[in-house]
Residue, then its C-alpha position, 0 to 999 in steps of 0.5 A: m469496498e461496499g457498494r463498489d464494482v470490486t472483485i477481491r481476489e485475495t485477502v491476507n489477514a495482517t495478525k497472522e501474514r506479517y510483510g517487513a522489509d525484507a519482503l518489501p522489494g518482492l511484493l513492491e516488484g512491479a508497481t510504477r505507483i505508491v500512494v500512502a496515507k499516513g494521517k491526513k496526508v497523501l504521500e506518491f512514490k515512484p518506485g525506481k525515481d523514489e529511494h526504497e528506504d524513503i519508500a519504506k519508512v512510510v510503508l512499514g508501520p512501528s512493528g516493522n510490518l507493512r501497515a494495513p490495509s494495503i491494497r494492490m490494484g494492476k501496479t498501484w499499490l494503496v498502503g493505509f486508508n485515506e477516504e478521498a484517496y480510496t474515493a479517486k482510486f475506486d469511483 
């Protein structure tokens, strides 16, 4: 986020605060777009059109918790890290 005009309102330590499958409906409520970086692939989901189970499979890591980093910007979630996806969102 350095070098960008971004205001961070809240930071959560992923090693201390865990968000599992049961927390997803509340976390993703109101989201209109979920962009997930998984390796070199970038997947996009639209809650309401895409199944909750399909979204959960890619946003939850092997531990069963929300993958880090996860960023909510308005009604969009970015889950995982992909340089191109972040650049597109923040530039």
